[in-house]
C-alpha positions in Angstrom: -89.5 10.9 -25.6 -89.1 12.1 -29.2 -87.1 10.2 -31.7 -84.7 13.1 -32.0 -84.1 13.0 -28.2 -83.5 9.3 -28.3 -81.0 9.6 -31.1 -79.2 12.4 -29.1 -79.1 10.2 -26.0 -77.7 7.3 -28.0 -75.0 9.4 -29.7 -74.1 10.9 -26.4 -73.9 7.6 -24.5 -70.6 6.1 -23.2 -71.6 2.7 -24.9 -71.9 4.4 -28.3 -68.6 6.3 -27.8 -66.9 3.0 -27.1 -68.5 1.2 -30.2 -67.6 4.2 -32.4 -64.1 4.3 -31.2 -63.5 0.6 -31.9 -65.1 1.0 -35.3 -62.8 3.9 -36.1 -59.7 2.2 -34.9 -60.6 -1.1 -36.8 -61.2 0.8 -40.0 -58.1 2.9 -39.8 -55.8 0.1 -39.1 -57.3 -2.2 -41.7 -57.5 0.5 -44.3 -55.0 -1.4 -46.6 -57.2 -4.5 -46.5 -60.4 -2.5 -47.1 -58.8 -0.7 -50.1 -57.5 -3.9 -51.7 -60.5 -6.1 -51.0 -63.0 -3.6 -52.1 -61.7 -0.3 -53.6 -60.2 3.1 -52.5 -63.8 4.5 -53.0 -65.1 2.1 -50.4 -62.5 3.2 -48.0 -63.1 6.8 -48.6 -66.8 6.2 -48.0 -66.2 4.4 -44.7 -63.9 7.2 -43.5 -66.4 9.9 -44.7 -69.4 8.2 -42.9 -67.4 7.8 -39.7 -66.5 11.6 -39.9 -70.1 12.6 -40.3 -71.1 10.4 -37.3 -68.1 11.9 -35.4 -69.2 15.4 -36.1 -72.8 14.5 -34.9 -71.4 13.1 -31.7 -69.3 16.2 -31.1 -72.4 18.3 -31.8 -74.4 16.3 -29.3 -71.5 16.6 -26.7 -70.9 20.4 -27.6 -71.5 21.5 -23.9 -68.7 19.2 -22.7 -66.2 20.7 -25.2 -64.2 23.8 -25.4 -63.7 25.4 -28.9 -60.3 26.6 -27.8 -59.2 23.1 -27.1 -60.8 21.2 -29.9 -57.3 20.7 -31.6 -53.7 21.7 -31.2 -52.8 24.9 -32.9 -49.7 23.3 -34.4 -51.9 20.7 -36.0 -54.3 23.4 -37.4 -51.2 25.3 -38.8 -49.9 22.2 -40.5 -53.3 21.4 -42.0 -53.7 25.0 -43.2 -50.2 25.0 -44.9 -51.1 21.7 -46.6 -54.3 23.2 -47.8 -52.7 26.4 -49.1 -50.3 24.2 -51.2 -53.1 23.7 -53.6 -52.2 27.1 -54.9 -48.8 26.0 -56.4 -49.2 22.3 -56.7 -48.9 20.7 -60.2 -52.2 18.8 -59.8 -54.9 20.6 -57.8 -57.3 17.8 -57.8 -54.9 15.3 -56.4 -53.8 17.7 -53.8 -57.4 18.4 -52.9 -58.0 14.7 -52.4 -54.7 14.2 -50.5 -55.7 17.0 -48.2 -59.2 15.6 -47.6 -57.6 12.3 -46.7 -55.2 14.1 -44.3 -58.1 16.0 -42.7 -60.5 13.0 -42.6 -58.0 10.8 -40.5 -57.1 13.8 -38.3 -60.9 14.5 -37.7 -61.4 10.9 -36.6 -58.5 11.2 -34.2 -59.9 14.4 -32.8 -63.3 12.9 -32.2 -61.9 9.8 -30.5 -59.6 12.0 -28.4 -62.6 14.1 -27.1 -65.0 11.2 -26.4 -62.6 8.8 -24.8 -59.9 9.3 -22.1 -56.5 7.8 -22.2 -57.3 4.5 -20.5 -60.4 4.1 -22.6 -58.5 4.8 -25.7 -55.8 2.3 -24.8 -58.4 -0.4 -24.1 -60.2 0.2 -27.4 -57.0 0.2 -29.4 -55.9 -3.0 -27.6 -59.2 -4.7 -28.6 -58.9 -3.6 -32.1 -55.3 -4.6 -32.6 -55.9 -8.1 -30.9 -58.5 -8.8 -33.5 -56.5 -7.5 -36.4 -53.4 -9.3 -35.5 -55.2 -12.5 -34.9 -56.8 -12.1 -38.4 -53.4 -11.5 -39.9 -51.9 -14.6 -38.2 -54.9 -16.8 -39.4 -54.6 -15.6 -43.0 -50.8 -16.1 -42.9 -51.3 -19.7 -41.6 -53.9 -20.3 -44.3 -51.8 -18.8 -47.1 -48.4 -20.1 -46.0 -49.1 -23.4 -44.4 -52.5 -24.9 -45.1 -53.0 -23.8 -48.8 -49.4 -22.8 -49.6 -50.5 -20.1 -52.0 -50.2 -16.3 -51.8 -53.1 -14.0 -51.3 -52.0 -11.4 -53.7 -55.1 -9.3 -53.4 -54.1 -8.7 -49.7 -50.4 -8.5 -50.4 -49.8 -11.8 -48.5 -46.9 -13.7 -50.0 -47.5 -17.0 -48.0 -43.9 -17.2 -46.6 -44.8 -18.1 -43.1 -43.6 -21.8 -43.5 -40.1 -20.7 -44.5 -39.9 -18.2 -41.6 -41.2 -15.0 -43.3 -41.3 -12.2 -44.0 -45.0 -12.0 -43.4 -47.3 -8.9 -44.0 -50.6 -9.8 -42.4 -53.4 -7.5 -43.6 -51.2 -4.4 -43.4 -49.6 -4.5 -46.9 -45.9 -4.8 -46.1 -43.6 -6.3 -43.5 -42.5 -2.9 -42.2 -46.1 -1.8 -41.6 -46.8 -5.0 -39.9 -43.7 -4.5 -37.7 -44.8 -0.9 -37.0 -48.3 -2.1 -35.9 -46.9 -4.9 -33.7 -44.7 -2.4 -31.8 -47.8 -0.2 -31.3 -49.6 -3.2 -30.1 -46.9 -4.3 -27.7 -46.8 -0.9 -26.0 -50.6 -0.9 -25.8 -50.9 -4.5 -24.4 -48.2 -3.9 -21.8 -49.8 -0.6 -20.6 -53.2 -2.4 -20.4 -51.6 -5.1 -18.3 -49.6 -2.7 -16.0 -52.7 -0.5 -15.5 -54.6 -3.6 -14.4 -57.3 -3.0 -17.0 -56.5 -6.4 -18.5 -56.0 -9.8 -16.8 -52.8 -11.8 -17.4 -55.0 -14.4 -19.0 -55.6 -12.1 -21.9 -52.6 -9.8 -21.7 -49.9 -12.5 -22.0 -51.3 -14.2 -25.1 -51.8 -10.8 -26.6 -48.2 -9.8 -26.1 -47.1 -13.2 -27.4 -49.1 -12.8 -30.5 -47.7 -9.4 -31.3 -44.1 -10.5 -30.5 -44.6 -13.6 -32.8 -45.7 -11.5 -35.8 -43.0 -8.9 -35.1 -40.5 -11.7 -35.3 -42.0 -13.2 -38.6 -42.2 -9.8 -40.1 -38.4 -9.8 -40.4 -38.6 -6.0 -40.4 -35.3 -4.4 -39.5 -37.1 -1.4 -38.1 -38.7 -3.5 -35.4 -35.3 -3.8 -33.6 -34.7 -0.2 -33.9 -38.2 0.7 -32.6 -37.9 -1.9 -29.8 -34.6 -0.5 -28.7 -35.8 3.1 -28.8 -39.0 2.3 -26.9 -37.0 0.3 -24.3 -34.5 3.1 -23.7 -37.3 5.7 -23.4 -39.4 3.5 -21.0 -36.4 3.0 -18.7 -35.7 6.8 -18.8 -39.3 7.5 -18.0 -39.4 5.0 -15.2 -36.3 6.8 -13.7 -37.9 10.1 -13.9 -41.3 8.9 -12.5 -39.5 7.4 -9.4 -37.4 10.5 -8.8 -38.6 12.9 -6.0 -40.2 16.1 -7.5 -37.5 18.4 -6.2 -34.8 16.5 -8.1 -36.8 15.7 -11.2 -35.7 18.8 -13.3 -32.0 17.9 -12.7 -32.7 14.3 -13.8 -34.6 15.4 -16.8 -31.6 17.5 -18.0 -29.1 14.8 -17.3 -31.2 12.4 -19.4 -31.5 15.0 -22.2 -27.6 15.3 -22.3 -27.4 11.5 -22.4 -29.9 11.3 -25.2 -28.0 13.9 -27.3 -24.7 12.0 -26.7 -26.3 8.7 -27.7 -27.7 10.2 -30.9 -24.3 11.5 -31.7 -22.6 8.2 -31.0 -25.4 6.4 -33.1 -24.6 8.8 -36.1 -20.9 8.2 -35.7 -21.4 4.4 -35.6 -24.1 4.3 -38.2 -22.2 2.0 -40.5 -21.5 -0.5 -37.7 -25.2 -0.4 -36.7 -26.5 -0.9 -40.2 -24.1 -3.9 -40.6 -25.4 -5.4 -37.3 -29.0 -5.0 -38.5 -28.1 -6.6 -41.9 -29.9 -3.5 -43.4 -27.1 -2.3 -45.7 -29.1 -2.8 -49.0 -32.2 -1.2 -47.5 -30.2 1.8 -46.2 -28.4 2.2 -49.5 -31.8 2.4 -51.4 -33.0 5.0 -48.9 -29.9 7.0 -49.1 -30.0 7.1 -52.8 -33.6 8.1 -52.8 -33.1 10.8 -50.2 -30.2 12.4 -52.1 -32.5 12.5 -55.3 -35.3 14.0 -53.3 -33.0 16.8 -52.1 -32.2 17.8 -55.7 -35.9 18.4 -56.2 -36.3 20.1 -52.8 -33.6 22.6 -54.0 -36.0 23.7 -56.8 -38.8 24.6 -54.3 -37.2 24.8 -50.9 -39.7 26.8 -48.9 -43.1 25.8 -50.2 -42.5 22.3 -51.7 -44.3 20.7 -54.6 -47.8 20.5 -53.0 -49.4 18.0 -50.6 -50.3 14.5 -52.0 -49.6 12.2 -49.0 -48.8 8.9 -50.6 -47.1 9.5 -53.9 -49.7 10.1 -56.6 -49.4 7.9 -59.7 -48.3 9.7 -62.8 -47.6 13.0 -61.1 -44.4 15.1 -61.2 -42.0 15.0 -59.4 -42.7 11.6 -58.0 -42.8 9.8 -61.4 -39.6 11.5 -62.5 -37.8 10.5 -59.2 -38.8 6.9 -59.8 -37.8 7.2 -63.4 -34.2 8.4 -62.4 -33.9 5.6 -59.8 -35.5 3.0 -62.1 -37.8 2.1 -59.1 -41.4 2.4 -58.0 -41.3 4.0 -54.7 -44.7 5.0 -53.3 -43.2 7.4 -50.6 -39.9 9.0 -49.7 -39.4 6.2 -47.1 -38.9 8.8 -44.5 -41.8 11.1 -43.3 -39.5 14.1 -42.8 -38.1 13.9 -46.3 -41.7 13.5 -47.6 -42.9 16.6 -45.8 -39.9 18.5 -47.0 -40.5 17.5 -50.6 -44.2 18.2 -50.5 -44.5 21.1 -48.2 -41.0 22.5 -48.2 -39.0 23.8 -45.2 -42.0 25.7 -43.9 -44.1 22.5 -43.7 -41.3 20.6 -42.2 -40.9 23.2 -39.4 -44.6 23.0 -38.7 -44.5 19.2 -38.7 -41.6 19.1 -36.3 -43.2 21.7 -34.0 -46.4 19.6 -34.1 -44.7 16.4 -33.1 -42.1 17.9 -30.8 -44.5 19.9 -28.7 -46.7 16.9 -28.3 -43.8 14.7 -27.2 -42.5 17.3 -24.6 -46.1 17.8 -23.2 -46.7 14.1 -23.0 -43.4 13.5 -21.3 -43.9 16.1 -18.6 -47.4 14.6 -17.9 -46.1 11.0 -17.7 -43.3 12.2 -15.4 -45.7 13.7 -12.9 -48.7 11.4 -13.0 -48.7 8.2 -11.0 -50.8 6.0 -13.3 -48.8 4.0 -15.8 -51.4 4.7 -18.4 -49.9 8.2 -19.0 -46.7 6.6 -20.2 -48.6 5.3 -23.3 -48.7 8.7 -25.0 -44.9 9.6 -24.9 -43.9 6.0 -25.8 -46.3 6.1 -28.8 -45.0 9.4 -29.9 -41.4 8.2 -29.7 -42.4 5.1 -31.7 -43.9 7.4 -34.4 -40.8 9.8 -34.4 -38.3 6.9 -34.8 -40.5 5.1 -37.4 -40.7 8.4 -39.4 -36.9 8.1 -40.1 -37.4 4.9 -42.1 -41.0 5.1 -43.5 -43.6 7.7 -44.3 -46.3 6.0 -42.2 -46.9 9.0 -39.9 -48.2 11.3 -42.6 -50.9 8.9 -44.0 -53.5 6.5 -42.7 -53.1 4.8 -39.3 -49.7 6.5 -38.5 -51.1 10.0 -39.1 -54.2 9.1 -37.0 -52.1 8.0 -34.1 -49.9 11.1 -34.3 -52.9 13.4 -34.1 -54.5 11.4 -31.4 -51.4 11.4 -29.2 -50.9 15.1 -29.8 -54.4 15.9 -28.9 -54.1 13.7 -25.8 -51.0 15.5 -24.7 -52.4 19.0 -25.4 -55.6 18.3 -23.3 -53.4 18.1 -20.2 -50.7 20.7 -20.7 -51.8 23.6 -22.9 -52.0 27.4 -22.8 -55.7 26.9 -23.5 -56.1 25.5 -20.1 -55.3 28.8 -18.5 -57.8 30.6 -20.8 -60.5 28.1 -20.0 -59.7 28.5 -16.3 -59.9 32.2 -16.4 -63.5 31.8 -17.7 -64.6 29.1 -15.3 -62.6 30.1 -12.2 -60.7 26.9 -12.1 -57.1 26.4 -11.1 -55.6 23.9 -13.6 -52.3 23.7 -11.8 -54.0 22.2 -8.8 -55.5 19.2 -10.7 -54.8 16.1 -8.6 -52.4 13.4 -9.7 -53.9 10.0 -10.5 
């Protein structure tokens, strides 16, 4: 056997796909730590190398893939609009680098989505997050209890002994809270799908819950409540006979609309209960200022940057007006609106919305609990986007693309086109 053939067999093997997936997930979720321990160049190099390896894997597996189903069309449209924004941006080089980062994380998600199925993805994510959360807890214990000194190069303040907030290796308490919610969903799905024994699942859930508590992040409560409500609603739909499922879906939709209206009407009471008045006040002031700049370029925006570039207009001027140092709009929707305008926001909403509807319909019809992971994750990302901009950069963006790809692989117009060429009947695919 030639060396080229041995290399192709290695890249196309299931063992290498699992190792690659764990490497990607670990690198993506520890990107803050990598950047601050080494440098942004080191992080970019790691992502670039993983993209090259991923492209090689996809090439080796090209006979298993369909070009039409390589990525959701809504994702491609959003990426194209972000790339086009280089025409009118105030800094073409920063926009180019911002777009390459956006594309790089998206490409890694596409690769993982094509070489691993849903259960395999959940297992790999669970293994990665168990390791990273355990590392975070050990570093917080070392910093806040044993040495009683902050690890500033990791953003760890060493406040564990006084009850938090803690940040782990994720840079901020809100990011840690976001990751712990993702971990809790993943660990529970692992346990319920019987791919993980209680001996591992229960300590994993306890670890994520402990760090969620010590993060003292107000968004954790909101995310937990949203995920809990969606999980209950999904369980009701899944246990409803197929002939009555449509009616139940519409009733739940109406109830969700009423709940959102009530939450908006009682927003001041909810903010007071969460003791998040100061945080919300900061966000409201920031969003109002952003809208003033959006009005200057309402359709196309100011150009794609992702995280706010240092020294670049309008971000520096917004921080100057507010006498602050925000690194994002603290809301993914406002960030997209500012950077890509109303056109970009519509594409972003279509991308996330279509994925959520598809994944919900799949989870409603399939018996296996693992199919509930995708809609629960997309709801988490959608709700988190109201308070942070995590879903347009780094791990949050990676998870959004991965979940959208997973949803599109099961329910997509491309299935019918592929079926027409192969003679398959996608609607008769058996439930599992």
